[in-house]
Biopython code that builds the backbone (N, CA, C, O; Angstrom):
import numpy as np
from Bio.PDB.StructureBuilder import StructureBuilder

atoms = [
    (1, "UNK", "N", (46.137, 98.819, 101.202)),
    (1, "UNK", "CA", (44.903, 98.778, 100.443)),
    (1, "UNK", "C", (44.835, 99.995, 99.519)),
    (1, "UNK", "O", (45.012, 101.127, 99.969)),
    (2, "UNK", "N", (44.585, 99.770, 98.256)),
    (2, "UNK", "CA", (44.542, 100.871, 97.295)),
    (2, "UNK", "C", (43.238, 101.659, 97.425)),
    (2, "UNK", "O", (42.227, 101.158, 97.915)),
    (3, "UNK", "N", (43.302, 102.908, 96.966)),
    (3, "UNK", "CA", (42.118, 103.763, 97.003)),
    (3, "UNK", "C", (41.003, 103.162, 96.156)),
    (3, "UNK", "O", (39.837, 103.198, 96.550)),
    (4, "UNK", "N", (41.348, 102.614, 95.006)),
    (4, "UNK", "CA", (40.345, 102.016, 94.118)),
    (4, "UNK", "C", (39.646, 100.846, 94.810)),
    (4, "UNK", "O", (38.428, 100.700, 94.706)),
    (5, "UNK", "N", (40.409, 100.018, 95.513)),
    (5, "UNK", "CA", (39.823, 98.894, 96.234)),
    (5, "UNK", "C", (38.866, 99.400, 97.321)),
    (5, "UNK", "O", (37.762, 98.880, 97.480)),
    (6, "UNK", "N", (39.300, 100.410, 98.057)),
    (6, "UNK", "CA", (38.464, 100.965, 99.115)),
    (6, "UNK", "C", (37.173, 101.538, 98.551)),
    (6, "UNK", "O", (36.118, 101.410, 99.173)),
    (7, "UNK", "N", (37.237, 102.166, 97.387)),
    (7, "UNK", "CA", (36.037, 102.758, 96.782)),
    (7, "UNK", "C", (35.026, 101.690, 96.392)),
    (7, "UNK", "O", (33.823, 101.950, 96.393)),
    (8, "UNK", "N", (35.503, 100.480, 96.056)),
    (8, "UNK", "CA", (34.605, 99.441, 95.574)),
    (8, "UNK", "C", (34.017, 98.578, 96.683)),
    (8, "UNK", "O", (33.188, 97.709, 96.414)),
    (9, "UNK", "N", (34.433, 98.805, 97.920)),
    (9, "UNK", "CA", (33.894, 98.020, 99.008)),
    (9, "UNK", "C", (32.426, 98.352, 99.226)),
    (9, "UNK", "O", (32.017, 99.509, 99.126)),
    (10, "UNK", "N", (31.650, 97.341, 99.519)),
    (10, "UNK", "CA", (30.226, 97.536, 99.785)),
    (10, "UNK", "C", (30.003, 97.895, 101.233)),
    (10, "UNK", "O", (30.767, 97.508, 102.118)),
    (11, "UNK", "N", (28.947, 98.641, 101.455)),
    (11, "UNK", "CA", (28.531, 98.982, 102.806)),
    (11, "UNK", "C", (27.020, 98.841, 102.847)),
    (11, "UNK", "O", (26.296, 99.729, 102.397)),
    (12, "UNK", "N", (26.540, 97.721, 103.389)),
    (12, "UNK", "CA", (25.088, 97.541, 103.432)),
    (12, "UNK", "C", (24.455, 98.580, 104.358)),
    (12, "UNK", "O", (24.897, 98.774, 105.490)),
    (13, "UNK", "N", (23.440, 99.226, 103.869)),
    (13, "UNK", "CA", (22.767, 100.268, 104.632)),
    (13, "UNK", "C", (21.279, 99.938, 104.688)),
    (13, "UNK", "O", (20.616, 99.797, 103.660)),
    (14, "UNK", "N", (20.784, 99.822, 105.886)),
    (14, "UNK", "CA", (19.360, 99.526, 106.047)),
    (14, "UNK", "C", (18.610, 100.827, 106.267)),
    (14, "UNK", "O", (18.870, 101.561, 107.221)),
    (15, "UNK", "N", (17.682, 101.096, 105.374)),
    (15, "UNK", "CA", (16.815, 102.271, 105.477)),
    (15, "UNK", "C", (15.382, 101.792, 105.459)),
    (15, "UNK", "O", (15.064, 100.781, 104.834)),
    (16, "UNK", "N", (14.522, 102.512, 106.141)),
    (16, "UNK", "CA", (13.101, 102.181, 106.043)),
    (16, "UNK", "C", (12.680, 102.373, 104.587)),
    (16, "UNK", "O", (13.271, 103.170, 103.859)),
    (17, "UNK", "N", (11.681, 101.653, 104.184)),
    (17, "UNK", "CA", (11.209, 101.738, 102.802)),
    (17, "UNK", "C", (10.816, 103.160, 102.428)),
    (17, "UNK", "O", (11.129, 103.626, 101.332)),
    (18, "UNK", "N", (10.124, 103.855, 103.342)),
    (18, "UNK", "CA", (9.678, 105.214, 103.029)),
    (18, "UNK", "C", (10.867, 106.179, 102.918)),
    (18, "UNK", "O", (10.876, 107.044, 102.042)),
    (19, "UNK", "N", (11.868, 106.040, 103.794)),
    (19, "UNK", "CA", (13.042, 106.903, 103.729)),
    (19, "UNK", "C", (13.841, 106.645, 102.451)),
    (19, "UNK", "O", (14.319, 107.577, 101.804)),
    (20, "UNK", "N", (13.976, 105.372, 102.104)),
    (20, "UNK", "CA", (14.695, 105.036, 100.874)),
    (20, "UNK", "C", (13.963, 105.604, 99.647)),
    (20, "UNK", "O", (14.596, 106.121, 98.727)),
    (21, "UNK", "N", (12.656, 105.507, 99.642)),
    (21, "UNK", "CA", (11.890, 106.016, 98.505)),
    (21, "UNK", "C", (12.025, 107.532, 98.385)),
    (21, "UNK", "O", (12.179, 108.060, 97.283)),
    (22, "UNK", "N", (11.966, 108.233, 99.523)),
    (22, "UNK", "CA", (12.134, 109.691, 99.490)),
    (22, "UNK", "C", (13.516, 110.060, 98.977)),
    (22, "UNK", "O", (13.651, 110.954, 98.141)),
    (23, "UNK", "N", (14.549, 109.376, 99.473)),
    (23, "UNK", "CA", (15.914, 109.646, 99.040)),
    (23, "UNK", "C", (16.070, 109.345, 97.553)),
    (23, "UNK", "O", (16.704, 110.107, 96.823)),
    (24, "UNK", "N", (15.499, 108.249, 97.114)),
    (24, "UNK", "CA", (15.579, 107.869, 95.706)),
    (24, "UNK", "C", (14.882, 108.900, 94.819)),
    (24, "UNK", "O", (15.399, 109.261, 93.761)),
    (25, "UNK", "N", (13.717, 109.373, 95.243)),
    (25, "UNK", "CA", (12.977, 110.376, 94.471)),
    (25, "UNK", "C", (13.771, 111.682, 94.370)),
    (25, "UNK", "O", (13.844, 112.292, 93.303)),
    (26, "UNK", "N", (14.369, 112.106, 95.502)),
    (26, "UNK", "CA", (15.161, 113.336, 95.493)),
    (26, "UNK", "C", (16.419, 113.186, 94.629)),
    (26, "UNK", "O", (16.784, 114.101, 93.891)),
    (27, "UNK", "N", (17.069, 112.039, 94.729)),
    (27, "UNK", "CA", (18.261, 111.787, 93.914)),
    (27, "UNK", "C", (17.900, 111.822, 92.435)),
    (27, "UNK", "O", (18.605, 112.428, 91.627)),
    (28, "UNK", "N", (16.801, 111.171, 92.091)),
    (28, "UNK", "CA", (16.355, 111.145, 90.695)),
    (28, "UNK", "C", (16.049, 112.565, 90.195)),
    (28, "UNK", "O", (16.398, 112.921, 89.069)),
    (29, "UNK", "N", (15.399, 113.362, 91.035)),
    (29, "UNK", "CA", (15.078, 114.748, 90.661)),
    (29, "UNK", "C", (16.346, 115.573, 90.445)),
    (29, "UNK", "O", (16.360, 116.495, 89.629)),
    (30, "UNK", "N", (17.412, 115.240, 91.179)),
    (30, "UNK", "CA", (18.692, 115.946, 91.035)),
    (30, "UNK", "C", (19.542, 115.367, 89.906)),
    (30, "UNK", "O", (20.565, 115.944, 89.535)),
    (31, "UNK", "N", (19.120, 114.235, 89.367)),
    (31, "UNK", "CA", (19.876, 113.606, 88.281)),
    (31, "UNK", "C", (21.134, 112.890, 88.753)),
    (31, "UNK", "O", (22.110, 112.784, 88.010)),
    (32, "UNK", "N", (21.109, 112.393, 90.007)),
    (32, "UNK", "CA", (22.259, 111.676, 90.550)),
    (32, "UNK", "C", (21.806, 110.317, 91.075)),
    (32, "UNK", "O", (20.613, 110.077, 91.265)),
    (33, "UNK", "N", (22.770, 109.436, 91.305)),
    (33, "UNK", "CA", (22.442, 108.116, 91.828)),
    (33, "UNK", "C", (22.065, 108.208, 93.302)),
    (33, "UNK", "O", (22.405, 109.173, 93.987)),
    (34, "UNK", "N", (21.364, 107.197, 93.769)),
    (34, "UNK", "CA", (21.011, 107.132, 95.184)),
    (34, "UNK", "C", (22.284, 107.059, 96.024)),
    (34, "UNK", "O", (22.363, 107.692, 97.078)),
    (35, "UNK", "N", (23.268, 106.305, 95.578)),
    (35, "UNK", "CA", (24.535, 106.195, 96.295)),
    (35, "UNK", "C", (25.204, 107.565, 96.436)),
    (35, "UNK", "O", (25.679, 107.917, 97.515)),
    (36, "UNK", "N", (25.240, 108.326, 95.359)),
    (36, "UNK", "CA", (25.860, 109.654, 95.403)),
    (36, "UNK", "C", (25.067, 110.586, 96.318)),
    (36, "UNK", "O", (25.652, 111.366, 97.070)),
    (37, "UNK", "N", (23.748, 110.507, 96.257)),
    (37, "UNK", "CA", (22.890, 111.323, 97.115)),
    (37, "UNK", "C", (23.173, 111.043, 98.589)),
    (37, "UNK", "O", (23.314, 111.969, 99.388)),
    (38, "UNK", "N", (23.254, 109.762, 98.943)),
    (38, "UNK", "CA", (23.516, 109.390, 100.335)),
    (38, "UNK", "C", (24.918, 109.830, 100.742)),
    (38, "UNK", "O", (25.108, 110.297, 101.865)),
    (39, "UNK", "N", (25.904, 109.692, 99.858)),
    (39, "UNK", "CA", (27.266, 110.153, 100.151)),
    (39, "UNK", "C", (27.287, 111.653, 100.442)),
    (39, "UNK", "O", (27.942, 112.096, 101.386)),
    (40, "UNK", "N", (26.578, 112.424, 99.637)),
    (40, "UNK", "CA", (26.507, 113.873, 99.863)),
    (40, "UNK", "C", (25.809, 114.204, 101.176)),
    (40, "UNK", "O", (26.231, 115.106, 101.900)),
    (41, "UNK", "N", (24.737, 113.471, 101.480)),
    (41, "UNK", "CA", (24.008, 113.721, 102.724)),
    (41, "UNK", "C", (24.893, 113.448, 103.939)),
    (41, "UNK", "O", (24.876, 114.212, 104.904)),
    (42, "UNK", "N", (25.653, 112.377, 103.895)),
    (42, "UNK", "CA", (26.555, 112.049, 105.001)),
    (42, "UNK", "C", (27.648, 113.114, 105.113)),
    (42, "UNK", "O", (27.981, 113.556, 106.213)),
    (43, "UNK", "N", (28.205, 113.525, 103.966)),
    (43, "UNK", "CA", (29.249, 114.558, 103.967)),
    (43, "UNK", "C", (28.720, 115.871, 104.560)),
    (43, "UNK", "O", (29.416, 116.525, 105.336)),
    (44, "UNK", "N", (27.500, 116.253, 104.198)),
    (44, "UNK", "CA", (26.904, 117.477, 104.740)),
    (44, "UNK", "C", (26.699, 117.370, 106.247)),
    (44, "UNK", "O", (26.958, 118.328, 106.976)),
    (45, "UNK", "N", (26.242, 116.226, 106.715)),
    (45, "UNK", "CA", (26.013, 116.034, 108.147)),
    (45, "UNK", "C", (27.333, 116.113, 108.915)),
    (45, "UNK", "O", (27.403, 116.758, 109.961)),
    (46, "UNK", "N", (28.371, 115.464, 108.407)),
    (46, "UNK", "CA", (29.679, 115.518, 109.054)),
    (46, "UNK", "C", (30.182, 116.953, 109.104)),
    (46, "UNK", "O", (30.702, 117.394, 110.129)),
    (47, "UNK", "N", (30.034, 117.671, 108.017)),
    (47, "UNK", "CA", (30.484, 119.058, 107.957)),
    (47, "UNK", "C", (29.776, 119.911, 109.005)),
    (47, "UNK", "O", (30.418, 120.688, 109.713)),
    (48, "UNK", "N", (28.457, 119.769, 109.107)),
    (48, "UNK", "CA", (27.692, 120.527, 110.107)),
    (48, "UNK", "C", (28.117, 120.172, 111.523)),
    (48, "UNK", "O", (28.252, 121.053, 112.372)),
    (49, "UNK", "N", (28.326, 118.906, 111.776)),
    (49, "UNK", "CA", (28.710, 118.480, 113.125)),
    (49, "UNK", "C", (30.107, 118.984, 113.481)),
    (49, "UNK", "O", (30.356, 119.367, 114.624)),
    (50, "UNK", "N", (31.008, 118.985, 112.519)),
    (50, "UNK", "CA", (32.361, 119.481, 112.773)),
    (50, "UNK", "C", (32.359, 120.981, 113.045)),
    (50, "UNK", "O", (33.178, 121.470, 113.823)),
    (51, "UNK", "N", (31.463, 121.701, 112.421)),
    (51, "UNK", "CA", (31.398, 123.147, 112.630)),
    (51, "UNK", "C", (30.833, 123.509, 113.998)),
    (51, "UNK", "O", (31.129, 124.578, 114.531)),
    (52, "UNK", "N", (30.025, 122.628, 114.562)),
    (52, "UNK", "CA", (29.381, 122.950, 115.832)),
    (52, "UNK", "C", (30.023, 122.268, 117.029)),
    (52, "UNK", "O", (29.676, 122.578, 118.169)),
    (53, "UNK", "N", (30.953, 121.344, 116.797)),
    (53, "UNK", "CA", (31.587, 120.673, 117.922)),
    (53, "UNK", "C", (33.070, 121.017, 117.966)),
    (53, "UNK", "O", (33.680, 121.303, 116.936)),
    (54, "UNK", "N", (33.642, 120.988, 119.163)),
    (54, "UNK", "CA", (35.065, 121.310, 119.280)),
    (54, "UNK", "C", (35.937, 120.169, 118.754)),
    (54, "UNK", "O", (36.125, 119.157, 119.429)),
    (55, "UNK", "N", (36.458, 120.341, 117.559)),
    (55, "UNK", "CA", (37.351, 119.358, 116.947)),
    (55, "UNK", "C", (38.649, 120.086, 116.640)),
    (55, "UNK", "O", (38.633, 121.230, 116.187)),
    (56, "UNK", "N", (39.774, 119.423, 116.887)),
    (56, "UNK", "CA", (41.025, 120.134, 116.606)),
    (56, "UNK", "C", (41.170, 120.403, 115.113)),
    (56, "UNK", "O", (40.624, 119.674, 114.284)),
    (57, "UNK", "N", (41.902, 121.440, 114.784)),
    (57, "UNK", "CA", (42.024, 121.934, 113.412)),
    (57, "UNK", "C", (42.599, 120.889, 112.468)),
    (57, "UNK", "O", (42.144, 120.774, 111.330)),
    (58, "UNK", "N", (43.581, 120.134, 112.911)),
    (58, "UNK", "CA", (44.208, 119.121, 112.045)),
    (58, "UNK", "C", (43.189, 118.044, 111.644)),
    (58, "UNK", "O", (43.139, 117.642, 110.482)),
    (59, "UNK", "N", (42.394, 117.586, 112.586)),
    (59, "UNK", "CA", (41.374, 116.578, 112.294)),
    (59, "UNK", "C", (40.325, 117.141, 111.342)),
    (59, "UNK", "O", (39.907, 116.462, 110.404)),
    (60, "UNK", "N", (39.897, 118.384, 111.579)),
    (60, "UNK", "CA", (38.898, 119.012, 110.707)),
    (60, "UNK", "C", (39.416, 119.122, 109.284)),
    (60, "UNK", "O", (38.688, 118.819, 108.339)),
    (61, "UNK", "N", (40.669, 119.552, 109.113)),
    (61, "UNK", "CA", (41.246, 119.680, 107.779)),
    (61, "UNK", "C", (41.374, 118.325, 107.092)),
    (61, "UNK", "O", (41.128, 118.209, 105.892)),
    (62, "UNK", "N", (41.756, 117.307, 107.846)),
    (62, "UNK", "CA", (41.875, 115.961, 107.277)),
    (62, "UNK", "C", (40.519, 115.481, 106.769)),
    (62, "UNK", "O", (40.417, 114.986, 105.647)),
    (63, "UNK", "N", (39.487, 115.623, 107.581)),
    (63, "UNK", "CA", (38.156, 115.175, 107.182)),
    (63, "UNK", "C", (37.628, 115.977, 105.998)),
    (63, "UNK", "O", (37.001, 115.414, 105.101)),
    (64, "UNK", "N", (37.873, 117.271, 105.986)),
    (64, "UNK", "CA", (37.440, 118.109, 104.869)),
    (64, "UNK", "C", (38.100, 117.654, 103.577)),
    (64, "UNK", "O", (37.447, 117.580, 102.536)),
    (65, "UNK", "N", (39.389, 117.349, 103.640)),
    (65, "UNK", "CA", (40.119, 116.880, 102.468)),
    (65, "UNK", "C", (39.563, 115.549, 101.968)),
    (65, "UNK", "O", (39.392, 115.353, 100.765)),
    (66, "UNK", "N", (39.285, 114.642, 102.891)),
    (66, "UNK", "CA", (38.738, 113.332, 102.521)),
    (66, "UNK", "C", (37.365, 113.495, 101.889)),
    (66, "UNK", "O", (37.078, 112.861, 100.874)),
    (67, "UNK", "N", (36.510, 114.333, 102.470)),
    (67, "UNK", "CA", (35.170, 114.546, 101.923)),
    (67, "UNK", "C", (35.227, 115.152, 100.528)),
    (67, "UNK", "O", (34.488, 114.736, 99.635)),
    (68, "UNK", "N", (36.108, 116.139, 100.339)),
    (68, "UNK", "CA", (36.229, 116.760, 99.016)),
    (68, "UNK", "C", (36.697, 115.753, 97.977)),
    (68, "UNK", "O", (36.161, 115.719, 96.869)),
    (69, "UNK", "N", (37.681, 114.935, 98.313)),
    (69, "UNK", "CA", (38.183, 113.961, 97.348)),
    (69, "UNK", "C", (37.115, 112.928, 97.037)),
    (69, "UNK", "O", (37.002, 112.479, 95.896)),
    (70, "UNK", "N", (36.332, 112.545, 98.033)),
    (70, "UNK", "CA", (35.263, 111.565, 97.788)),
    (70, "UNK", "C", (34.200, 112.138, 96.863)),
    (70, "UNK", "O", (33.742, 111.463, 95.941)),
    (71, "UNK", "N", (33.816, 113.363, 97.106)),
    (71, "UNK", "CA", (32.786, 113.995, 96.275)),
    (71, "UNK", "C", (33.286, 114.163, 94.842)),
    (71, "UNK", "O", (32.507, 114.005, 93.902)),
    (72, "UNK", "N", (34.566, 114.479, 94.655)),
    (72, "UNK", "CA", (35.131, 114.630, 93.315)),
    (72, "UNK", "C", (35.237, 113.289, 92.607)),
    (72, "UNK", "O", (35.060, 113.223, 91.391)),
    (73, "UNK", "N", (35.528, 112.201, 93.353)),
    (73, "UNK", "CA", (35.656, 110.891, 92.758)),
    (73, "UNK", "C", (34.318, 110.308, 92.368)),
    (73, "UNK", "O", (34.225, 109.556, 91.398)),
    (74, "UNK", "N", (33.294, 110.640, 93.103)),
    (74, "UNK", "CA", (31.951, 110.131, 92.875)),
    (74, "UNK", "C", (31.407, 110.750, 91.588)),
    (74, "UNK", "O", (31.404, 111.972, 91.445)),
    (75, "UNK", "N", (30.957, 109.936, 90.668)),
    (75, "UNK", "CA", (30.415, 110.486, 89.428)),
    (75, "UNK", "C", (28.922, 110.279, 89.376)),
    (75, "UNK", "O", (28.444, 109.175, 89.637)),
    (76, "UNK", "N", (28.173, 111.313, 89.045)),
    (76, "UNK", "CA", (26.717, 111.191, 88.959)),
    (76, "UNK", "C", (26.316, 110.203, 87.880)),
    (76, "UNK", "O", (27.000, 110.060, 86.867)),
    (77, "UNK", "N", (25.197, 109.520, 88.106)),
    (77, "UNK", "CA", (24.701, 108.554, 87.129)),
    (77, "UNK", "C", (23.600, 109.182, 86.332)),
    (77, "UNK", "O", (23.035, 108.541, 85.447)),
]
sb = StructureBuilder()
sb.init_structure("model")
sb.init_model(0)
sb.init_chain("A")
sb.init_seg("    ")
for serial, (resi, resn, name, xyz) in enumerate(atoms, 1):
    if name == "N":
        sb.init_residue(resn, " ", resi, " ")
    sb.init_atom(name, np.array(xyz, "f"), 0.0, 1.0, " ", f" {name:<3s}", serial, name[0])
structure = sb.get_structure()
């Protein structure tokens, strides 16, 4: 499976209306898409969890690399 194909796959996400509206408002204030905002939020949460939990170094480096490449590939709207 190519990277481009993987990037275009959909992932339905159910959020409460109020949470979605707050996220949308914050994304708009930052000048980014809701999708990019949610991607950044997930990346930040993973980063925090990896820093506080015992994860082997190789796994941490792999995830960090994947998160960085995803953030670089994501273009603000």
